[in-house]
Phi, psi and omega in degrees: 000130178264174179300317180295325175296320180295317178299315181295318179295321178294315179295321178291321183289324180245095185302329181284352181264117178289156179306316181298319179291322177296319180296318178298317181296314180297316180296317180297317180295314181294322178295318180296321178293316180299315180299318179298318180292322177301321178284358178085011180280157178263139177247124179236122176245105185304135180082350181246302180158188181226148178247132176225172176247124179257146177265124175258126182287162177292152182205170177260129177243188182224133174286119184293336179283309185263341180083357182281154180287143180227134177279125179253120184288165176295151177206161176252129183231144177288148180224135178246132176239112181294146177283165182301316181299317179295315180300315181294320180293319178296316179298314182298311182292326179293319177295319180295321179292331179275356179086010179249145174226059181305000000 
């Protein structure tokens, strides 16, 4: 699902919400989440999951073309951990789509 698919689904689900308003809402939410992660804050959405920022230490890598060693600097990367409810729902629906109900 892309951002435009999400906007379209939101506008379809809520008839009183115009496409333009749905687009504004999605953009505002994503910007707020990005800003919070940049500030190093944790985002927790109950039943869905949590977003955090992980620190990756510097390391030595390898250029696949030349084979020479390359120093890779430390960096901060976003990380998503799905919540229990989301994991269970995905598993349940995936099983139903496959025709199994273990």
